[in-house]
C-alpha positions in Angstrom: -118.5 31.0 -36.9 -121.9 29.4 -37.8 -124.0 26.5 -36.6 -125.5 23.8 -38.8 -129.3 23.6 -38.9 -131.6 20.6 -39.4 -135.3 19.9 -38.9 -136.4 22.3 -36.1 -133.6 24.3 -34.4 -133.9 26.2 -31.1 -131.2 28.9 -31.3 -130.2 31.0 -28.3 -127.5 33.7 -28.2 -124.9 32.7 -25.6 -124.9 36.2 -24.2 -128.6 35.8 -23.4 -127.9 32.4 -21.8 -125.2 34.0 -19.6 -127.7 36.7 -18.5 -130.9 34.7 -18.0 -130.2 30.9 -17.6 -130.2 30.0 -13.9 -126.5 29.3 -13.3 -125.4 30.9 -16.5 -123.5 29.3 -19.4 -121.7 26.7 -17.3 -125.0 25.4 -15.9 -126.6 25.3 -19.3 -123.8 23.2 -20.7 -124.0 20.9 -17.6 -127.8 20.6 -18.0 -127.4 19.6 -21.7 -124.2 17.5 -21.3 -125.8 14.2 -22.4 -127.0 15.8 -25.7 -123.8 17.8 -26.5 -122.6 17.1 -30.1 -125.6 14.8 -30.7 -128.6 17.1 -30.6 -127.0 20.2 -29.0 -124.1 22.1 -30.4 -122.8 25.7 -30.2 -120.2 28.1 -31.6 -118.7 31.2 -30.0 -122.0 33.0 -30.2 -125.0 30.7 -30.5 -126.4 27.6 -28.7 -128.5 25.1 -30.7 -130.9 22.5 -29.4 -133.3 20.7 -31.7 -136.4 18.6 -32.3 -137.8 16.6 -35.2 -141.4 17.6 -34.7 -143.4 20.6 -33.7 -144.7 19.0 -30.5 -141.2 18.3 -29.2 -140.2 21.9 -30.2 -143.1 23.3 -28.2 -141.8 21.3 -25.2 -138.4 22.9 -25.6 -139.9 26.4 -25.9 -142.0 25.7 -22.7 -138.8 24.7 -20.8 -137.0 27.9 -21.8 -140.0 30.1 -20.9 -140.0 28.4 -17.5 -136.3 29.3 -17.1 -137.2 33.0 -17.6 -136.5 33.5 -21.3 -139.0 35.6 -23.2 -139.2 33.5 -26.4 -141.1 36.0 -28.5 -142.6 39.4 -28.2 -144.6 41.9 -30.3 -142.7 44.7 -31.9 -144.4 47.3 -34.0 -147.5 45.1 -34.2 -145.5 42.0 -35.4 -144.7 38.9 -33.4 -140.9 38.4 -33.4 -138.5 36.0 -31.8 -136.8 37.7 -28.8 -134.5 35.6 -26.5 -134.6 32.5 -28.7 -135.4 31.7 -32.3 -137.0 28.6 -33.8 -135.4 28.0 -37.2 -136.8 25.4 -39.4 -133.8 24.1 -41.3 -135.7 21.9 -43.6 -138.2 24.6 -44.4 -135.6 27.4 -44.8 -136.5 29.9 -42.2 -137.6 31.1 -38.8 -141.3 31.7 -39.5 -141.2 35.0 -37.5 -138.7 37.8 -37.7 -135.5 37.3 -35.7 -133.4 40.5 -35.6 -130.2 38.8 -34.3 -130.0 35.8 -36.6 -128.4 35.6 -40.1 -128.7 32.6 -42.3 -126.7 31.0 -45.1 -129.1 29.0 -47.2 -126.3 27.4 -49.3 -124.6 25.8 -46.3 -127.8 25.3 -44.2 -126.3 27.2 -41.3 -127.1 30.3 -39.2 -124.9 32.8 -37.4 -125.1 35.8 -35.2 -125.7 39.0 -37.2 -122.7 41.2 -37.2 -120.3 38.2 -37.2 -119.0 36.3 -40.2 -120.3 32.8 -41.0 -116.8 31.2 -40.9 -116.5 27.6 -39.9 -119.7 25.6 -39.4 -120.2 23.8 -36.1 -122.6 20.9 -36.1 -123.3 17.4 -35.1 -120.4 15.1 -34.2 -121.4 12.0 -36.0 -119.0 9.8 -34.0 -120.5 11.2 -30.8 -124.0 10.5 -32.1 -123.2 6.9 -32.5 -121.9 6.8 -28.9 -124.9 8.7 -27.6 -127.4 6.4 -29.4 -125.7 3.4 -28.0 -126.0 4.9 -24.5 -129.5 6.2 -24.9 -131.2 3.6 -27.1 -129.6 0.1 -26.6 -129.8 -2.0 -29.7 -131.5 -5.4 -29.3 
């Protein structure tokens, strides 16, 4: 399976979430329940949250650092993504090396290395309409 990318994507392996997220995978899903299928989606291996600008993405990274995730680390003198990866779907890459992430530039999706891309999971456009109505009432 693979996940759709767009704008700025914060990608986290679910196994890392199970290990490090306070309360594990179930708590992560509960904490992100209002954004599921609108800004947040996941496949069997990867969790995706996103932002439309770098300042918002910095805020997401800060939140994951506070939860105990080591977002990046130096390896062989090069800064690399570690527990998470920021992927710029509109710019076509992660900016820093990410050993566990594979990309499919044709479908604008990413998947966990060692697995096949398969079906692509992404935004549920019907859910987005519902979420926007709940979050941003139209005048």
